[in-house]
N, C-alpha and C positions, 0 to 999 in steps of 0.2 A: 344203518339197523343194528339194534343192540345184540351184543354177542351172548348167546344163551347158552353156551358150552358150561359156564358155571353158574348159571341162574338158579336161584331158588325155584321151590315148586309155586310159590305164589307169583314170582316174576314170570314163571312159563305160562301160567294160567291167563295172567293178564296180557302177555304178547300172544299168545295163540288164540284166545277168545274171539276177536274180531275176524281172525281167518277162519275159524271154525263156522262163524255166523255167514260168512261170505260163501261157504261150500254148503251150508245146511239148508239153503233153498233148494238144492238140487238132491242133495244126499239124505237129508233129513238131519236130526240132531243125534249123530250116532259116530262110531269109529271111523267110519268111511270119510267122514268129514273132518273128523280129527286128523286121520293119517294125512289126507290132503293137506291142512294147515300145516301139519309138521314138516311135510316135504318142502312147503313154501318158505318155512323159516330154517330149514335145514336141521330140525330136530329130529332125534331117533324116535321111531313110533312106540317103542316100549316106554321110554322116558316120558313121551306125550301123555301116554295112556295112565301113567303113574300119577299124572298131574290131575287126572280126572277119573279117579276111583269110583266115584259117584255116578258116574254115566252121564245120561243127558241133561238131568237137572243141574248138575255141576257145571256143565259147559254152558246152558242158559243162564246160570248164576254168575258165572265169569263174565259173560259178554254184557249183562246188565249192569254190572260193576264197572265195566269199560265204559258203558254209556254216562254212567254217574261221573266217572272222572273226565270224560270228554265234555259234559256238561259243564262242570266246574271250570275247565280250563278255557272255556268261551268267553268268560268274563272275569275282570278284576273286581276285589272287593269295592273299590271306588266306583267302577261302572255300575254296579249294581246298586250301591248307595245313593247315587244321583237318580234314580228312577223311584217313582212311586210305586207303593208295595204291588198295586195291581199289574204295573209293567214288569216289575220283577217277575213275578210267577208266570206270567205270559212268555217273557222271555225264555224263562228256563224250561218250561213245558216245550215251546217251540224248538229249543236247542235239542232237547231229547228226541224229538220227532224227525228233525233234520238228520241227526246221527243214525238213527233207525232206518230212514227213508230208503237208501240204497238196498236193503235188505228186508223188505216187507214180507216177503214169502217166507223167510227165515223167522221172523217175529210171529207170523201167523201159526207155523208150526211150534214155535216155542210156546205159545199161549195154548194150543190145543195140547201139549203135554202138560203144562202146569194145571190145566182144568181137569185132568184124571184125578178121581178120588183120592189116590194115594199121594198126589203132589198138591193137592189144594193148600194145605196149610203152610208149604214151601212157598207157592205162589203168593199167597197173602203176605207172607213175610217180605218177599220181594218187592211187592208193592208198597208196603209200609216203608221199607228202607228208600225207594225212590222219592215217596212224598216227603220223608224225613230229610232227605239230601237236599230237595227243593226249598223247603221251609227253611232250614239251616243257611243255605246260600243266600236265601232271601232277608236274613238277619233275624229271623225268629228266635227269641230267647226265652219263650214260655216254659215254665216248669210245672203249672198246674194243670187242671184237667183242659186248658185251651190248648196245650201241646198235643194232646191226643186228638181232640176234636178238629183241629186244623188239618191234622194229618189225615185223619179218616175222610174228611171233606174233599181235600185235595185228591187222596188216593182214588176216590169215586169219580171225581171230574177226569183225572188222567185216564182212568181205565175207560170211561166212556168215551173220551177223544180217540183213544187207541182205536176203538171199534170202529168210529167214523173213518180215520186215517188209513185203516186197512183197504177199505173198499173206495177210497176217495181218487177219482181220476181227474178232477178238475186241476187247471193250470196252477202250480205252485202251491198245490193243496189248499186252495182258497176256500173251499167248503170246510175243511177242518179248522183253519184259522177261524172262520167265522163262529164255528159251533164252540170252539174253545172260548172266544172272546165272549159268548153268552153264558158259558159255565162259569167263567172266571166272575163276571158281573153277579151272577148267583151267590158265589163264594164271598164277595164284597158286600152284599145285600144281607147275608146272613151274618157276617161278622159284625155289620152296624147294628143290626138287630139285637145279637146277642150281646154287645157292650152296652146298649140301652137297657136291656133287660136285668144286667147285671150291675147296673148303676145303684148304689145304695138310695132307697126312697128320699133320703134326708138331701141328696145332691141332686135329684131331679127337678126341673123346672115345674112349678105350680102356680097356674094363674091365681088361685084363690090366695095363695100364700103372698104372691107379688102385690096383689091389690091391698092386703091386709098390711102389708109394709108401707105401701104409699098412705094409707090412712093412719097408721099408728108405727111410725118410725121408731126402730129400735134405739134405746139410750145407751 
C-alpha cells in the first residue's frame, strides 16, 4: 500500500477515490463515504476532505479518473496495436465496465448527481474525457473535426451502454456486451460512410469514367 503521509492532494484523490466509490453505494457520495475511505487508508479525515473541497462531484471526478487509469493499465500499446480498431474500442469500453461493475450502485448514484442541472456541464466534460481517453488509447490522432465527431459518437455509445449495464442481470453482463457490439457496429458503419462522403469526387470510383477510359485510354 502506498504511504500517503506525505502524498500530494492529487495522489490522495487518486488513492481515496476507489475507496470512496466502494462506500458510496451505501452512504452516498458524501463525507460519510469519504471518512470511511480515509479510515481504510489511514488518512486523517480533515486531510481527506481537503482533497475534495468541491464535494461529491470532485469525488466522482476522481473515481472516473481512476477508471481511466485502470482501463489504460489493462493493455499495452502493443496489445492494442495488434487489434482491429473495432476490437480496440470494444475492449476499452468493456474494461471500463468491468472496473465499474463491483460498484454499480455507486455508479447509479454518481450519474444521478451528474444529471442535476448544476452538474450537467461537468458531467458532459467527464463523458468527453472518457471518450477521449478511449480514442487516444485506440491510436486515434485526428486533429480535424473527426477528432470531435469520433468522441461525440463514442460518448453517446458509452452513455447508452452504461444505461443498459446498470440494469443488466444477465450472466457475465452478456446483454450489455451484445448491446455494445451492436452500437460499435453502428460507429464503424458511420465512420465508413463518413470516409466515403469525404472522399474527393475525383477520387471516387465512377463507372462511366471507367468505361470511358476503356474506350479512350489516356496517352
